[in-house]
C-alpha positions as CSV (number, residue, x, y, z in Angstrom):
1,M,48.4,-17.5,15.1
2,A,46.6,-20.9,13.7
3,D,43.2,-21.7,14.2
4,F,43.9,-25.2,15.1
5,D,46.8,-27.3,15.8
6,F,46.5,-30.7,13.9
7,F,49.5,-32.3,15.6
8,D,48.6,-31.1,18.9
9,P,49.0,-34.4,21.3
10,D,45.2,-32.6,22.6
11,F,43.7,-33.1,19.1
12,Q,44.0,-36.7,19.4
13,K,42.6,-37.4,22.6
14,N,39.6,-34.6,22.4
15,T,39.0,-34.8,18.8
16,Q,35.5,-34.6,18.7
17,R,35.5,-31.4,21.0
18,H,38.6,-29.6,18.5
19,F,35.8,-30.3,15.4
20,Q,32.9,-28.8,17.5
21,R,34.8,-25.5,18.3
22,M,36.6,-25.1,14.6
23,Q,32.4,-25.6,13.6
24,K,31.3,-22.9,15.4
25,E,34.4,-20.4,15.2
26,C,36.0,-21.5,12.4
27,P,34.3,-23.9,10.1
28,F,37.4,-22.8,7.3
29,A,39.9,-23.3,9.4
30,H,43.8,-22.2,9.0
31,A,47.0,-23.9,10.1
32,D,49.8,-22.2,10.0
33,K,52.6,-24.2,11.6
34,P,54.3,-26.4,10.5
35,F,53.1,-25.4,7.1
36,D,50.3,-23.1,5.2
37,W,47.1,-24.8,4.9
38,Y,43.1,-24.7,5.4
39,A,40.8,-27.4,6.6
40,V,37.0,-27.6,6.2
41,T,34.6,-28.7,9.2
42,R,30.9,-28.6,8.2
43,E,28.9,-31.5,6.3
44,A,27.9,-28.9,3.7
45,D,31.4,-27.6,2.7
46,V,33.0,-31.2,3.1
47,A,30.2,-32.5,0.5
48,G,30.8,-29.5,-1.9
49,L,34.8,-29.8,-2.0
50,L,34.1,-33.7,-2.6
51,K,31.8,-33.6,-5.3
52,D,33.6,-30.6,-7.1
53,W,36.3,-32.9,-8.3
54,E,37.7,-30.6,-11.4
55,L,38.1,-27.8,-9.0
56,W,39.7,-29.5,-5.5
57,T,42.1,-31.9,-7.4
58,S,43.1,-35.4,-5.9
59,N,46.0,-35.4,-8.3
60,S,48.2,-33.7,-6.0
61,G,48.1,-36.1,-3.3
62,P,45.9,-36.9,0.0
63,G,48.4,-35.5,2.1
64,L,49.9,-32.8,2.9
65,A,52.7,-32.6,0.5
66,H,52.3,-31.9,-2.7
67,A,52.5,-35.6,-5.1
68,E,52.6,-36.3,-8.7
69,G,51.4,-40.0,-9.5
70,G,49.7,-42.9,-7.3
71,V,46.5,-44.6,-7.7
72,L,42.7,-44.4,-6.6
73,V,43.1,-41.8,-4.4
74,S,45.9,-39.9,-5.6
75,V,44.0,-39.3,-9.4
76,D,41.3,-37.8,-10.9
77,P,39.4,-38.9,-13.9
78,P,40.4,-40.3,-16.6
79,E,43.4,-42.0,-14.7
80,H,40.9,-43.1,-11.5
81,L,38.5,-44.4,-13.7
82,F,41.3,-46.7,-14.8
83,D,41.8,-48.0,-11.8
84,R,38.7,-48.5,-10.4
85,R,37.9,-50.5,-13.3
86,L,41.4,-52.4,-13.3
87,I,40.8,-53.0,-9.1
88,N,37.1,-54.1,-10.0
89,K,38.8,-56.7,-12.4
90,A,40.9,-57.7,-10.0
91,F,38.7,-58.6,-7.1
92,S,34.8,-57.6,-7.3
93,P,32.6,-57.0,-4.2
94,A,31.2,-60.3,-4.8
95,Q,34.6,-62.1,-4.4
96,L,35.3,-60.0,-1.3
97,L,32.0,-60.9,0.4
98,A,32.9,-64.8,-0.4
99,M,35.5,-64.7,2.1
100,E,33.2,-64.8,4.8
101,D,33.6,-68.2,5.9
102,E,37.4,-68.0,5.4
103,I,37.3,-64.8,7.8
104,A,35.2,-66.2,10.4
105,E,37.6,-69.1,10.4
106,L,40.7,-66.8,10.6
107,V,39.2,-65.2,13.7
108,R,38.3,-68.0,15.4
109,N,42.2,-69.4,15.3
110,L,43.0,-66.4,16.4
111,I,41.4,-65.9,19.2
112,D,41.8,-69.8,19.9
113,G,45.6,-68.7,20.3
114,F,45.3,-66.0,22.9
115,V,41.8,-66.6,24.9
116,Q,43.7,-68.4,27.7
117,K,45.2,-65.2,28.5
118,G,42.8,-63.6,30.4
119,E,44.2,-59.9,29.2
120,G,46.1,-58.1,26.9
121,D,46.2,-55.6,24.3
122,L,43.4,-56.3,22.0
123,M,44.8,-54.5,19.1
124,Q,48.3,-56.1,19.1
125,L,46.3,-59.2,19.8
126,F,43.5,-59.1,16.9
127,A,42.2,-55.8,15.6
128,V,45.7,-55.4,13.5
129,P,46.4,-58.7,12.6
130,V,42.9,-59.7,11.4
131,P,42.7,-56.8,8.3
132,L,46.6,-57.6,7.5
133,I,46.0,-61.5,7.4
134,V,42.9,-60.8,5.1
135,I,44.7,-58.1,2.7
136,A,47.9,-60.8,2.9
137,R,45.7,-63.5,1.6
138,L,43.8,-61.4,-1.4
139,L,47.3,-60.1,-2.8
140,G,48.5,-63.9,-2.2
141,I,51.6,-62.6,-0.6
142,D,53.2,-64.5,2.7
143,E,50.5,-63.6,6.0
144,E,53.8,-63.7,8.5
145,V,55.9,-61.0,6.1
146,A,52.8,-58.9,5.8
147,L,52.5,-59.1,9.8
148,N,56.2,-57.6,10.1
149,I,56.3,-55.2,6.8
150,R,52.7,-53.5,8.2
151,P,52.7,-50.3,6.0
152,T,51.0,-47.0,7.7
153,A,49.6,-43.8,7.1
154,E,51.6,-41.6,9.3
155,G,53.2,-40.1,6.1
156,V,50.4,-39.0,4.6
157,I,50.0,-35.9,7.1
158,H,53.1,-35.2,9.7
159,P,54.7,-32.3,11.5
160,S,58.0,-33.6,9.0
161,T,55.9,-33.5,5.7
162,P,57.4,-31.1,3.4
163,P,55.3,-28.1,1.5
164,G,56.9,-28.8,-1.5
165,K,56.8,-32.5,-3.8
166,I,58.0,-35.3,-1.9
167,P,60.6,-37.6,-3.0
168,R,59.6,-41.6,-4.2
169,P,59.4,-43.6,-1.2
170,P,63.3,-45.7,-0.4
171,M,63.4,-49.0,-3.0
172,D,65.3,-51.1,-0.4
173,T,62.7,-50.9,2.3
174,P,62.3,-54.9,3.6
175,G,58.5,-54.4,2.4
176,H,59.2,-53.2,-1.0
177,L,62.1,-55.8,-1.7
178,Y,59.7,-58.3,-0.9
179,L,57.3,-57.3,-2.6
180,K,59.4,-56.7,-5.8
181,G,60.8,-60.5,-5.2
182,V,57.2,-61.8,-5.2
183,L,56.7,-59.8,-8.6
184,D,59.9,-61.2,-10.5
185,E,58.6,-64.4,-9.5
186,R,55.0,-64.1,-11.1
187,R,56.9,-62.9,-14.4
188,Q,59.1,-65.9,-14.4
189,K,56.2,-68.3,-14.1
190,I,54.5,-65.8,-17.2
191,A,57.4,-66.3,-19.1
192,A,57.9,-70.2,-18.5
193,G,54.1,-70.5,-19.2
194,E,53.5,-71.9,-16.0
195,T,50.0,-72.1,-14.1
196,L,50.0,-68.4,-11.6
197,P,48.0,-68.3,-8.1
198,D,44.3,-67.1,-8.4
199,D,45.3,-63.8,-6.2
200,V,45.0,-59.7,-6.6
201,I,49.0,-60.2,-7.8
202,T,47.9,-62.0,-10.5
203,S,45.0,-60.2,-11.5
204,L,47.5,-56.9,-11.3
205,I,50.2,-58.3,-13.4
206,T,47.9,-59.6,-15.9
207,A,44.6,-57.3,-16.6
208,E,44.7,-55.5,-20.0
209,L,42.3,-52.7,-19.8
210,D,42.1,-50.2,-23.9
211,G,45.2,-52.1,-24.0
212,R,47.4,-51.2,-21.0
213,S,48.8,-52.7,-18.6
214,L,50.7,-52.0,-15.8
215,N,54.2,-52.1,-15.0
216,D,55.9,-53.5,-12.0
217,E,55.8,-50.1,-10.6
218,E,52.3,-49.5,-10.7
219,V,51.5,-53.1,-9.3
220,M,53.8,-51.9,-6.2
221,G,51.6,-48.7,-6.4
222,F,48.5,-50.9,-6.1
223,M,50.0,-53.2,-3.7
224,F,51.1,-50.9,-1.0
225,F,47.5,-48.7,-1.2
226,L,45.8,-51.5,-0.5
227,F,48.3,-52.5,2.2
228,I,47.2,-49.0,3.8
229,A,43.7,-48.5,2.7
230,G,42.6,-52.4,3.9
231,S,44.2,-53.1,6.7
232,Q,45.0,-50.1,8.7
233,T,41.7,-48.4,8.3
234,T,40.2,-51.9,9.3
235,T,41.8,-52.3,12.0
236,Q,40.8,-48.8,13.4
237,L,37.1,-49.8,12.9
238,I,37.6,-52.9,14.6
239,G,39.6,-51.4,18.0
240,N,37.4,-48.4,18.0
241,L,34.0,-50.1,17.7
242,I,35.1,-52.4,20.7
243,Y,36.1,-49.7,22.5
244,R,33.1,-47.5,22.5
245,L,31.0,-50.4,23.6
246,L,33.3,-51.3,26.1
247,E,32.9,-47.3,27.4
248,H,28.9,-47.5,26.9
249,P,28.1,-50.9,28.9
250,D,24.1,-50.3,27.9
251,Q,24.9,-49.9,24.1
252,L,26.9,-52.8,24.9
253,D,24.1,-55.0,26.4
254,M,21.5,-53.6,23.9
255,L,23.8,-55.2,20.9
256,K,24.2,-58.7,23.0
257,N,20.4,-59.3,23.4
258,D,19.8,-58.1,19.7
259,W,22.6,-58.8,17.3
260,D,20.0,-57.1,14.4
261,L,21.7,-54.1,15.5
262,L,25.3,-55.2,14.5
263,P,25.2,-53.8,11.0
264,N,23.7,-50.5,13.2
265,A,26.9,-50.5,15.7
266,V,29.0,-50.6,12.8
267,E,28.0,-47.7,10.7
268,E,28.0,-46.0,13.7
269,S,31.3,-46.4,14.9
270,L,32.2,-45.4,11.2
271,R,30.2,-41.9,11.9
272,F,31.2,-41.5,15.4
273,D,34.8,-42.6,15.2
274,S,35.8,-42.1,11.7
275,P,38.8,-44.1,11.0
276,V,40.4,-41.3,8.6
277,N,40.6,-37.6,10.3
278,G,40.6,-36.3,6.3
279,L,42.3,-36.4,3.2
280,F,43.6,-33.2,1.3
281,R,42.4,-31.8,-1.6
282,T,44.1,-29.3,-4.4
283,N,42.4,-26.3,-6.1
284,T,43.3,-26.2,-10.0
285,R,42.7,-22.8,-9.9
286,E,41.9,-19.7,-8.0
287,T,39.1,-19.8,-6.0
288,E,37.6,-18.4,-2.8
289,L,36.1,-20.7,0.2
290,G,34.8,-19.6,3.5
291,G,35.3,-16.1,2.6
292,R,38.7,-16.0,2.2
293,A,41.0,-16.0,-1.2
294,L,42.9,-18.9,-2.2
295,Q,45.7,-19.1,-4.4
296,K,45.9,-22.2,-6.6
297,D,47.7,-25.2,-5.4
298,T,46.1,-24.4,-1.9
299,K,45.8,-27.5,0.2
300,V,42.7,-28.1,2.3
301,I,41.6,-30.9,4.1
302,C,38.4,-32.2,3.8
303,M,37.9,-33.1,7.8
304,F,35.5,-36.5,7.4
305,G,35.2,-36.6,10.7
306,A,34.2,-33.4,11.8
307,A,31.3,-34.0,9.0
308,N,30.5,-37.1,10.7
309,V,29.6,-35.1,13.8
310,D,28.6,-31.8,12.5
311,P,25.1,-31.1,14.4
312,E,23.8,-29.0,11.4
313,F,23.5,-32.4,9.5
314,W,23.0,-35.1,12.3
315,G,20.7,-33.0,14.7
316,D,21.2,-32.6,18.4
317,T,22.8,-36.2,19.3
318,A,25.4,-35.8,16.8
319,G,27.9,-36.2,19.8
320,Q,26.3,-39.1,21.0
321,F,27.4,-43.0,20.5
322,D,23.8,-44.7,19.7
323,I,23.9,-47.9,17.8
324,T,20.3,-47.5,17.7
325,R,20.4,-44.8,15.1
326,P,18.6,-45.9,12.2
327,Y,20.7,-47.6,9.8
328,Q,19.7,-45.7,6.5
329,Q,20.4,-42.7,8.2
330,T,23.6,-43.7,9.8
331,K,24.9,-44.9,6.4
332,R,25.3,-41.5,5.5
333,H,28.3,-41.3,7.4
334,Y,31.9,-40.0,5.3
335,A,34.0,-42.6,6.9
336,F,34.7,-43.9,3.1
337,G,34.2,-40.8,1.6
338,K,32.1,-39.6,-0.9
339,G,31.6,-39.5,-4.7
340,I,34.0,-40.9,-7.2
341,H,36.6,-41.7,-4.4
342,Y,34.3,-43.5,-2.3
343,C,36.1,-46.5,-0.8
344,M,35.7,-49.8,-2.8
345,G,36.7,-51.8,0.1
346,A,33.8,-50.7,2.0
347,P,31.9,-54.1,1.9
348,L,34.8,-55.9,3.1
349,A,35.8,-53.3,5.3
350,R,31.9,-53.8,7.1
351,L,31.9,-57.5,6.7
352,E,35.3,-57.7,8.8
353,A,34.3,-55.5,11.6
354,R,30.8,-57.5,12.1
355,I,32.8,-60.8,11.8
356,A,35.4,-59.7,14.1
357,V,33.4,-57.8,17.2
358,R,31.0,-60.6,17.5
359,A,33.4,-63.4,17.8
360,I,35.2,-60.9,20.4
361,L,32.3,-60.5,22.5
362,D,31.0,-64.5,21.9
363,R,34.5,-66.1,23.0
364,L,35.6,-62.9,25.7
365,P,33.1,-63.2,28.9
366,G,33.1,-60.5,31.1
367,L,35.3,-58.2,28.6
368,R,36.4,-55.0,30.3
369,L,38.8,-52.3,30.0
370,T,41.8,-52.6,32.4
371,G,43.6,-48.8,31.2
372,A,42.8,-46.0,29.2
373,P,44.0,-46.8,25.9
374,E,46.5,-44.8,24.1
375,E,45.6,-43.0,20.5
376,I,46.9,-43.8,17.5
377,A,50.1,-41.4,16.5
378,A,49.3,-40.9,12.5
379,H,47.2,-37.8,12.6
380,V,45.4,-38.3,9.9
381,M,44.2,-41.6,11.4
382,H,41.6,-41.7,14.4
383,G,40.9,-44.0,17.0
384,V,42.5,-46.4,19.9
385,D,46.2,-47.5,19.1
386,T,46.5,-49.9,22.5
387,L,43.3,-51.8,23.9
388,P,44.3,-53.2,27.5
389,V,41.2,-55.9,28.2
390,A,40.8,-58.5,30.7
391,W,37.8,-61.5,30.4
392,N,37.0,-64.1,32.4
393,T,38.5,-67.7,31.3
């Protein structure tokens, strides 16, 4: 029998309870349904795996299936170093933070469009479109198209995920065809000597490092990665934080009375409700973990969400949502990973969350839950998929 079932609906509903049980009873947990794999849940073990990237490689992909090729979270040095340098060249943290006014305007306009409704699903009205539109603007693609081709992380870990090599994604999906059309148009502009838009797609197709440039397939890989990593995770962060504040009115009141607590609240949300439950690593040689011998190429998931609530690391209050937790302490969470694969989009995600949450709380007086949220279906993700609320108009 499996030590735990990642695909049990109760896992999504009571994630922390399952993490706590696993940390006490089986910190190096085993799952044999539908496929054979393992999970580490204690902070010290997660830290150890993330640090030793030569033994615990990302080259076989961050998901349950073994995958070859990819970008950033799917490769290790030296390819990973090239990817990070390329992304840094495409858009720097300073460039992302310079979008603050533009994001604030976007948020205002979105709220203007639904504020008079008085009720609705705040995920679909707000938390989903904000990050998608921001990523669309960064990339330089049509915002309406971006909303319609929204990719998800569902396939990273799913009951139907095959245990062997995964096939390349289909090339005829609307999203793929649209993005390929954008790339073709940019290549034609280059050939004609025309001026290109100043955006990430232009940076990716014109960037050259160490005499190497990217082909269209590699550019597409970066674009889809940025879509998922830059939108779905931030959507979960915004929704999760608003939900917890509504669930804890004392915390909500403290925040409204002291907006200096907003950065703390964002970090506490990332810790308490890590948008990504965890990502996989694969051992490059036979090894031992938790007293068990593991054959080469064993899939082991580093449970970021579990490490974020490990009482051995966080103390007795690990299971409490507390926006007054010291900022420097809370920032030690694993929501953005650790080590060489630390999320490059962390500054942008934090900025979007701060702007979005303050605007919602300022513009929607009397905000309150009108029902129980539904949990997100993608097992690698954690948080609410719906957020039914009402407010005073």
